[in-house]
C-alpha positions in Angstrom: 0.0 0.0 0.0 2.7 2.5 1.0 4.9 1.5 -1.9 2.0 2.2 -4.3 1.4 5.6 -2.7 5.2 6.3 -3.0 5.2 5.2 -6.7 2.1 7.2 -7.6 2.7 10.3 -5.6 2.9 12.5 -8.7 -0.5 11.3 -9.9 -2.0 11.7 -6.5 -0.7 15.3 -6.3 -2.2 16.0 -9.8 -5.6 14.7 -8.7 -5.5 16.8 -5.6 -4.5 19.9 -7.6 -7.3 19.3 -10.1 -9.7 18.9 -7.2 -8.5 22.1 -5.6 -9.0 24.0 -8.9 -12.5 22.6 -9.2 -13.3 23.5 -5.6 -12.0 27.0 -6.1 -14.0 27.6 -9.2 -17.1 26.0 -7.7 -17.0 28.0 -4.5 -16.7 31.3 -6.3 -19.7 30.4 -8.5 -21.7 29.3 -5.5 -20.8 32.4 -3.5 -21.7 34.7 -6.4 -25.0 32.9 -6.9 -25.8 33.1 -3.2 -24.9 36.7 -3.1 -27.2 37.5 -5.9 -30.0 35.5 -4.4 -29.7 37.1 -1.0 -28.8 40.6 -2.1 -31.8 42.2 -0.6 -31.9 40.1 2.6 -28.4 40.6 4.0 -27.7 43.6 6.2 -24.2 44.3 7.4 -23.9 44.0 11.1 -27.0 41.9 11.7 -25.8 38.4 12.7 -29.2 36.8 12.0 -29.0 37.8 8.3 -25.3 37.2 7.7 -25.1 33.5 8.4 -23.5 31.0 6.0 -20.7 31.7 3.7 -18.8 28.4 4.2 -18.2 28.4 0.4 -15.9 31.4 0.9 -13.9 29.4 3.4 -13.6 26.6 0.8 -12.4 29.3 -1.7 -9.8 30.6 0.6 -8.4 27.2 1.7 -8.2 26.0 -1.9 -6.5 29.2 -3.0 -3.9 28.9 -0.2 -3.2 25.2 -1.1 -2.9 26.1 -4.8 -0.4 28.8 -4.0 1.5 26.4 -1.8 1.6 23.8 -4.6 2.8 26.5 -7.0 5.6 27.8 -4.9 6.7 24.3 -3.7 7.1 23.1 -7.2 4.5 20.5 -6.4 2.4 21.4 -9.4 5.4 21.0 -11.8 6.5 17.8 -10.2 2.9 16.4 -10.5 2.8 17.0 -14.2 6.4 16.3 -14.9 7.6 13.8 -12.3 10.8 12.8 -14.0 11.9 16.4 -14.5 12.8 17.2 -10.9 16.5 17.8 -11.7 15.8 20.0 -14.7 13.4 22.1 -12.6 16.0 22.5 -9.9 18.6 23.6 -12.5 16.2 26.2 -14.0 15.6 27.6 -10.6 19.3 27.8 -9.9 19.9 29.6 -13.2 17.1 32.1 -12.6 18.4 32.8 -9.1 21.9 33.3 -10.4 20.8 35.7 -13.2 18.5 37.7 -10.9 21.2 40.3 -9.9 22.3 40.6 -13.6 18.8 41.3 -14.9 18.1 43.8 -12.0 20.9 46.1 -13.2 
């Protein structure tokens, strides 16, 4: 079981990333639909009328996880699992050229 998970970690990460993108898009659509539906009902500062909004929490969590996957190179490794060394070399070159391009 653990060996299969270790061998398939790139595919598992890709499924998680696709699920996070779907959850992000769905939660925004759900939030906008609920906002339009309850536009006349909600009053700022009235706790009885401002309940709900769990879909915005889903949106925030999925956005944070997608940003984390992006900056941890998890997204690139999920799509190109054999290219880890090349990705590392590109990052080193970009870091080395950063002072040159800033001038």
